[in-house]
C-alpha positions in Angstrom: 27.8 28.1 1.5 29.3 26.4 4.4 26.3 25.4 6.8 28.4 27.8 9.6 27.9 30.8 7.2 24.1 29.9 6.5 23.7 30.3 9.9 25.5 33.5 10.6 23.7 35.8 8.2 20.4 34.3 7.5 17.0 33.3 9.3 15.3 29.6 8.7 11.7 29.6 9.1 10.4 26.1 10.0 6.6 24.5 10.0 6.6 22.0 12.5 4.1 19.4 12.0 3.2 17.1 15.8 2.2 13.2 13.5 -0.3 11.6 16.1 1.5 8.7 17.8 -2.1 6.6 17.7 -1.3 3.5 15.8 -5.5 4.3 14.4 -3.7 7.2 12.6 -1.0 5.6 11.2 -3.1 5.2 7.5 -2.8 9.2 7.0 0.7 9.6 7.9 1.8 9.1 4.6 0.4 12.4 2.7 2.2 14.5 5.0 5.7 13.2 5.2 8.1 14.3 3.1 11.8 14.2 1.9 12.1 18.4 2.5 12.5 17.7 6.0 14.3 17.0 9.3 12.3 14.6 11.8 12.9 14.0 15.3 11.9 11.4 16.7 10.4 11.9 20.4 10.7 9.1 23.2 10.0 8.6 27.0 13.3 8.0 28.6 11.1 7.2 31.4 9.7 4.3 30.0 12.6 3.2 28.1 13.5 2.0 24.6 11.4 -0.5 24.4 8.7 0.5 25.0 9.2 4.1 22.1 8.2 2.4 18.9 12.0 3.7 17.5 12.3 0.7 15.1 9.0 1.5 13.3 8.8 4.8 12.8 12.2 4.5 11.5 11.8 2.4 9.4 8.3 4.4 8.3 10.4 7.5 7.5 13.0 5.0 5.5 10.1 4.1 3.7 8.7 6.8 2.2 12.2 9.3 2.2 15.5 6.6 2.9 17.3 10.2 2.3 15.7 12.2 5.0 17.9 12.9 8.7 16.6 12.2 11.9 17.7 13.5 15.5 16.6 10.6 18.3 15.1 12.9 21.0 14.7 11.3 24.7 12.5 13.4 26.7 12.6 13.1 31.2 16.4 13.5 31.2 16.0 15.6 34.4 14.6 12.3 36.2 16.4 9.6 34.5 20.2 10.4 33.8 21.4 7.2 31.7 18.8 6.1 29.0 18.5 2.1 27.7 18.9 3.3 23.8 20.4 0.8 21.6 22.2 4.3 19.8 25.6 1.7 18.1 22.6 -0.4 16.6 20.3 2.2 15.7 23.1 3.9 13.6 24.5 1.1 11.9 21.0 0.1 10.7 19.9 3.1 10.2 21.9 5.7 7.9 19.7 8.6 8.3 20.1 9.2 11.9 22.0 12.6 13.0 22.1 12.7 16.3 21.0 11.9 19.5 19.9 14.7 22.3 18.4 13.8 25.8 16.3 17.0 27.2 13.6 18.0 30.0 11.7 20.4 29.2 10.8 21.7 32.6 14.2 22.2 33.5 15.9 23.2 29.9 18.2 20.8 29.7 19.7 20.4 26.5 17.2 22.3 24.5 19.4 24.4 23.0 22.0 21.6 22.1 18.8 20.6 20.0 18.3 23.6 18.2 21.4 24.0 17.7 21.7 20.6 15.9 18.1 21.0 13.6 19.7 24.5 12.6 22.9 22.7 11.6 21.3 19.5 9.5 19.3 22.3 7.8 21.9 24.2 7.0 23.4 21.3 6.2 20.6 20.5 3.2 21.8 20.2 -0.5 18.0 22.0 -0.6 19.0 24.9 1.7 21.2 26.6 -1.6 18.5 26.0 -3.9 17.4 28.7 -6.5 13.8 29.2 -5.6 12.1 30.9 -8.8 9.8 34.0 -7.9 7.0 32.8 -9.4 6.8 29.4 -7.1 7.0 31.9 -4.1 4.4 34.2 -6.3 2.2 31.1 -6.5 2.6 30.2 -3.3 1.1 33.9 -1.8 -2.0 33.2 -4.3 -2.6 30.0 -2.6 -2.6 31.1 1.1 -4.4 34.3 -0.4 -7.0 31.6 -1.9 -7.1 29.2 1.5 -7.9 32.8 3.5 -10.8 33.4 1.4 -12.4 29.9 1.7 -13.7 29.4 4.8 -14.9 25.9 5.4 -14.1 24.1 1.8 -10.0 24.1 1.5 -9.9 22.1 -1.5 -9.6 23.5 -4.8 -9.3 22.1 -9.0 -6.1 21.6 -10.9 -7.3 23.8 -14.2 -7.8 26.7 -11.2 -4.4 26.3 -9.8 -3.2 26.7 -13.6 -5.0 29.7 -14.0 -3.0 31.3 -11.3 0.4 29.6 -12.5 -0.1 31.5 -15.8 -0.6 35.0 -14.1 2.5 34.1 -11.9 4.6 33.4 -14.9 4.2 29.7 -15.3 3.2 29.1 -18.9 3.2 25.1 -18.7 1.6 22.9 -17.7 5.1 21.0 -16.5 6.2 24.0 -14.8 3.3 24.0 -12.5 3.7 20.6 -11.4 7.0 21.5 -10.5 6.1 24.7 -8.7 3.4 22.9 -6.7 5.6 19.8 -5.9 7.5 22.5 -4.3 5.1 23.8 -2.2 3.8 19.6 -1.3 7.4 19.6 0.0 7.0 22.5 2.0 4.0 21.4 3.8 1.9 25.2 2.4 -0.4 22.7 0.0 -0.6 18.5 -0.9 -0.8 17.9 -4.7 -0.7 14.3 -5.0 0.4 13.7 -8.2 -1.5 10.7 -9.0 -4.1 9.9 -11.7 -6.5 9.5 -9.2 -5.6 13.1 -7.1 -4.2 15.1 -9.6 -6.8 17.5 -10.0 -7.1 17.9 -6.6 -5.3 20.2 -4.3 -5.2 20.5 -1.1 -5.1 24.5 0.0 -4.2 23.8 3.7 -2.8 20.6 5.0 -4.5 21.1 8.2 -7.5 20.4 6.5 -7.3 17.1 4.9 -5.9 15.6 8.5 -8.8 17.0 10.2 -10.9 15.4 8.1 -9.5 12.5 7.8 -8.7 12.2 11.6 -12.8 12.2 11.7 -12.9 9.0 10.4 -10.5 7.2 12.0 -10.9 8.3 15.0 -14.8 8.0 14.6 -16.8 7.3 18.3 -20.1 6.9 16.7 -23.7 6.9 18.8 -25.8 3.3 18.0 -27.7 5.0 15.8 -27.4 6.9 11.7 -29.0 9.8 11.2 -31.8 7.7 9.6 -32.5 5.8 13.2 -30.6 3.2 11.8 -28.0 1.2 14.1 -25.7 0.4 13.7 -24.0 3.8 12.5 -20.9 2.1 11.7 -20.2 -1.6 12.2 -17.5 -4.0 11.2 -15.4 -1.4 9.4 -18.5 -0.2 6.9 -19.5 3.4 7.1 -23.1 4.2 5.5 -23.5 7.3 4.1 -26.3 8.5 6.2 -23.7 8.9 9.1 -22.2 11.5 7.5 -23.6 14.2 9.7 -21.9 12.3 12.7 -18.7 11.9 11.3 -18.3 15.7 10.3 -20.8 17.6 12.6 -18.2 19.8 12.8 -18.6 20.7 9.1 -21.6 22.1 6.7 -24.1 19.6 5.4 -23.2 20.5 2.1 -19.6 19.8 2.6 -20.2 16.0 3.8 -20.9 14.1 0.4 -17.8 16.1 -1.4 -15.4 15.4 1.8 -16.5 11.5 1.2 -15.4 11.5 -2.4 -12.6 13.5 -0.9 -11.0 10.4 1.4 -12.5 7.9 -1.2 -9.8 9.5 -3.7 -7.2 9.2 -1.2 -7.9 6.1 -0.4 -8.6 6.5 3.4 -12.3 4.6 2.6 -13.4 2.6 -0.2 -16.5 2.3 -2.3 -18.5 -0.8 -2.3 -22.0 -1.8 -3.9 -24.8 -0.2 -2.1 -26.6 -1.9 0.7 -30.5 -2.8 -0.6 -32.6 -0.8 2.2 -29.7 1.6 3.8 -28.1 3.1 0.0 -24.3 3.9 -0.4 -21.5 2.9 1.8 -17.9 2.9 2.3 -15.2 0.7 3.6 -12.7 2.0 6.4 -9.8 -0.9 6.8 -7.9 0.4 9.5 -11.7 0.2 11.3 -12.2 -3.6 10.0 -13.0 -5.9 12.6 -9.3 -8.0 14.1 -11.0 -11.7 14.3 -10.1 -13.6 11.1 -13.3 -14.7 9.0 -14.6 -18.1 8.3 -15.4 -19.3 4.8 -18.4 -18.7 4.0 -20.9 -22.0 3.6 -22.3 -21.2 0.7 -18.7 -21.4 -0.9 -18.4 -24.8 -1.0 -15.2 -25.0 -0.7 -12.3 -25.4 -3.3 -13.3 -26.8 -6.4 -13.3 -30.9 -7.0 -9.6 -31.4 -8.7 -8.6 -27.5 -8.6 -4.4 -26.3 -8.2 -3.5 -24.7 -5.6 -0.5 -21.7 -5.5 0.6 -19.4 -4.0 3.7 -16.8 -3.2 4.9 -15.2 0.3 5.9 -11.7 0.3 8.6 -10.7 2.6 9.1 -6.8 3.5 12.2 -5.7 6.2 9.5 -3.3 7.2 5.6 -3.9 6.6 4.6 -0.2 6.5 0.4 0.4 8.1 -1.2 0.9 5.4 0.2 -0.9 2.4 -1.7 -4.1 3.2 -4.8 -2.7 3.2 -4.7 -0.8 -0.4 -3.5 -4.5 -1.1 -6.6 -5.5 -0.3 -9.5 -2.7 -1.9 -7.4 -3.2 -5.6 -7.2 -7.7 -4.6 -11.1 -7.2 -3.7 -11.7 -5.1 -7.1 -10.2 -7.4 -9.1 -13.0 -8.5 -11.3 -14.7 -11.9 -11.8 -17.3 -13.6 -14.6 -20.3 -12.6 -15.2 -22.1 -15.2 -14.1 -20.9 -16.9 -11.5 -20.4 -16.6 -7.6 -18.4 -13.6 -7.1 -17.6 -12.9 -3.0 -15.5 -11.2 -0.6 -14.7 -10.5 3.2 -12.5 -8.7 5.0 -11.0 -8.5 8.2 -8.2 -6.6 9.4 -5.2 -8.6 8.3 -7.0 -10.5 5.6 -9.1 -11.0 2.6 -11.0 -14.4 1.4 -12.5 -14.1 -2.5 -14.1 -16.0 -4.6 -14.0 -15.4 -8.6 -16.3 -18.0 -10.4 -14.5 -21.1 -9.8 -11.3 -19.8 -8.2 -10.9 -19.0 -4.1 -8.2 -16.8 -3.1 -6.6 -15.9 0.5 -4.7 -12.5 0.6 -3.2 -12.5 4.5 -0.3 -10.2 6.5 1.1 -10.3 9.7 2.7 -7.2 10.8 4.8 -8.6 13.0 6.4 -11.0 11.0 6.5 -8.7 7.9 4.9 -10.8 5.8 2.2 -10.8 3.1 0.8 -14.2 1.9 -1.4 -14.4 -1.3 -3.2 -18.2 -2.4 -5.4 -19.0 -5.2 -6.9 -22.3 -5.9 -9.2 -23.7 -9.0 -8.5 -25.0 -12.3 -6.4 -21.8 -13.4 -4.4 -20.5 -10.8 -1.3 -18.7 -11.9 -3.0 -15.5 -13.9 -5.0 -14.6 -10.8 -2.3 -14.5 -8.1 -0.2 -12.7 -11.5 -2.6 -10.2 -10.5 -2.0 -9.7 -7.0 1.7 -9.7 -7.7 1.1 -7.3 -9.5 -1.0 -5.1 -8.0 1.2 -5.2 -4.7 4.8 -4.6 -6.7 2.6 -1.5 -8.4 1.7 0.3 -4.9 5.1 -0.7 -3.5 6.6 1.1 -6.7 4.3 4.3 -6.4 4.4 4.8 -2.5 7.2 3.3 -0.8 10.8 4.3 -2.9 12.7 3.2 0.1 11.2 0.0 0.9 12.9 -3.7 0.4 11.3 -6.9 0.4 11.5 -10.6 -1.4 9.4 -13.0 -3.0 9.5 -16.6 -2.0 7.7 -19.7 -3.9 6.6 -22.3 -1.2 8.3 -25.4 -2.4 5.1 -27.3 -3.6 5.9 -30.8 -2.4 5.7 -29.3 1.0 2.3 -28.0 1.2 -1.4 -29.5 0.5 -4.7 -28.1 -0.5 -6.9 -27.5 2.1 -10.4 -27.2 1.8 -11.4 -23.4 2.4 -15.1 -24.1 2.8 -14.4 -25.7 6.1 -12.8 -22.7 7.2 -9.4 -23.7 6.8 -6.9 -21.4 5.2 -5.3 -22.2 2.0 -1.3 -22.2 3.1 -1.0 -25.0 5.2 2.5 -27.2 6.0 3.3 -31.1 5.1 3.2 -33.5 8.0 5.8 -35.8 8.8 5.4 -39.8 8.3 1.4 -38.8 8.0 1.6 -37.4 11.7 -0.5 -34.5 12.3 1.4 -33.4 15.7 4.8 -33.4 13.2 3.3 -30.5 10.7 6.3 -28.6 9.7 6.1 -24.7 7.4 6.4 -25.3 4.1 9.9 -24.8 2.7 10.3 -22.1 0.2 12.1 -20.7 -2.6 13.4 -17.2 -3.2 12.4 -16.1 -6.5 16.0 -14.5 -7.4 17.2 -18.1 -7.0 14.6 -19.4 -9.8 15.4 -16.8 -12.2 19.3 -17.6 -11.0 18.4 -21.4 -11.8 16.5 -20.3 -14.8 19.3 -18.3 -16.3 22.1 -21.1 -15.0 20.1 -24.4 -17.0 19.7 -26.1 -13.7 17.0 -28.4 -13.5 16.0 -29.3 -10.3 15.8 -27.0 -7.2 16.4 -29.0 -3.5 14.1 -27.1 -0.3 15.4 -27.9 2.9 13.0 -30.5 3.6 15.2 -32.4 0.7 12.1 -32.6 -2.2 13.8 -31.8 -5.1 11.7 -29.7 -8.0 11.4 -29.3 -11.2 12.5 -25.5 -11.8 10.0 -25.4 -14.8 7.4 -25.8 -12.1 8.6 -23.1 -10.2 9.0 -20.6 -12.5 5.2 -20.8 -13.1 4.6 -19.3 -9.3 7.0 -16.4 -10.4 5.0 -12.7 -11.2 5.7 -11.7 -14.0 8.3 -8.4 -14.5 7.9 -6.9 -18.4 5.0 -7.5 -20.9 6.5 -10.2 -22.3 6.6 -12.2 -19.4 2.7 -11.1 -18.9 3.0 -13.0 -22.5 4.2 -16.4 -21.7 2.0 -16.8 -18.4 -1.1 -15.5 -20.8 1.2 -18.5 -23.1 1.0 -21.4 -21.2 -2.6 -20.9 -19.3 -4.1 -21.4 -22.6 -1.7 -24.2 -23.2 -3.2 -25.5 -20.0 -6.5 -24.6 -20.8 -6.7 -26.7 -24.1 -4.9 -29.6 -22.0 -7.9 -29.7 -19.5 -11.3 -28.3 -22.7 -12.3 -31.7 -23.2 -13.5 -31.7 -19.5 -15.3 -29.1 -20.5 -18.8 -28.5 -21.5 -18.8 -25.1 -22.9 -16.2 -22.5 -24.4 -15.5 -19.1 -25.6 -13.4 -17.7 -28.0 -11.1 -14.5 -27.9 -11.2 -13.0 -31.1 -7.8 -10.4 -32.0 -5.2 -8.3 -33.5 -1.9 -8.0 -34.2 -3.1 -3.7 -35.2 -5.4 -2.7 -32.3 -3.3 -4.6 -29.3 -0.6 -3.7 -27.5 2.7 -5.4 -29.8 4.3 -7.4 -26.4 1.4 -9.1 -25.8 0.0 -9.7 -28.9 3.3 -10.9 -29.9 3.2 -13.3 -26.6 -0.6 -14.3 -27.7 -0.3 -14.6 -31.5 2.8 -16.6 -31.2 0.6 -18.9 -29.1 -2.3 -19.0 -31.0 -1.6 -18.8 -33.9 1.9 -19.2 -35.2 2.5 -15.7 -36.1 0.4 -15.0 -38.8 -1.3 -12.1 -37.2 -5.1 -13.0 -36.6 -6.8 -15.8 -34.9 -8.8 -16.6 -32.1 -8.4 -18.8 -28.4 -10.5 -21.0 -27.7 -10.8 -20.7 -23.4 -12.7 -22.6 -21.0 -16.4 -20.5 -20.1 -15.5 -21.6 -16.4 -12.2 -19.3 -16.2 -13.7 -16.1 -17.7 -13.1 -12.9 -15.9 
């Protein structure tokens, strides 16, 4: 039916959500954004468009749901007759924008125009004529009833929802998953279909919002429940402080709520404190100032190789880097050896055995830089690259970015033990005052050079770099490329083996390995007979 016909014969029921505009809440927004929605982006005309944060919000919506319609609404139109918003530029840059309306709540100016526009957009959306199975509606009613019966804990298990689904004639797991996806899009429930969260169903999105808000906006006393000070410091939340964080909830729920928001990656479990017990990292409450390299790390190992990558985003969503930080922090190191990590809001420095690494971000520039130094840094760099690409694929379907390899001739190795960054440019003719930023090569350019069999690439400072040298920096895109990277690392380690005093053996069998990776390992070490062993220096274990 045409939109006009829908409006003439049917009513439309909206569920309205008001997103908190303070930056501390940004990490929670992704759980409530839906493609089955119309976004009304409101700004104050009196303050000017430059203070409205319009580009940020438009980018944020697009990174999650690139097709969702947006209406931009200016308020206080009765006080400022003309707005300074750049309509033409915003329309060119964001195809989701369906219109601009300036209104006044005080006088009612253009409120009817805004209402008509929202109704017209809703009536024209493809899901408006969607036929919804009756079983989906029955399940919605069952879950709404369950929510009314739960006075404090609005959480249930997936297995229980499966049982309700069976009562509603949804007999397979796939059918129930389609139903919960539909209800999540409507805002009735929250069911995130990822391995970590699929066993939980939130019966009230408002419940989850309230639980999260208690953490990210916590204004806590300096003393926790045990009389120890402080309760939260440098982004570390001690479990003993949960009674202060969730004072409105029954104490029997506090541990469960902590585990819940940990599964939603708003907080992350850390090794227990020796005296204060369980503790959690809250990335959005980390300190702003960079943390220096700990003195006990003793800088970069002698003879280390340094590699780095820079990720450049059209828009860098709030919350992406904190997830990268934590997953990178969890990358294991050798069982025996130095394994440390220090974090601040825009950076992470860690040591894994004989390797040191640094991940930093600039929200303003939209970049994330990853640098690793050590005897065999490429494998660790590859792990960090996979963390970034998988997170983007999982959470941000509309996010565009490019990957850059710094020119190895434009950078120099800096000793992190003196509190400096691993990534630094070069100075001209030995003059420190003329330091330049390193030039870089796009990864897609390097891949084209490989395909075209180009032997060298030239950076903007006229350094000629062998393409085969740059290929080692490129993050793998498939299992075969992972195997190739492993093969290169093994060959490099075997060349250095004469300098090492100890070694381990990795034994493998074609029968119990992933075919692609095993094929690469076999080709690297045994010439294709399917069995064998690889000698790897002990300093690189883990």
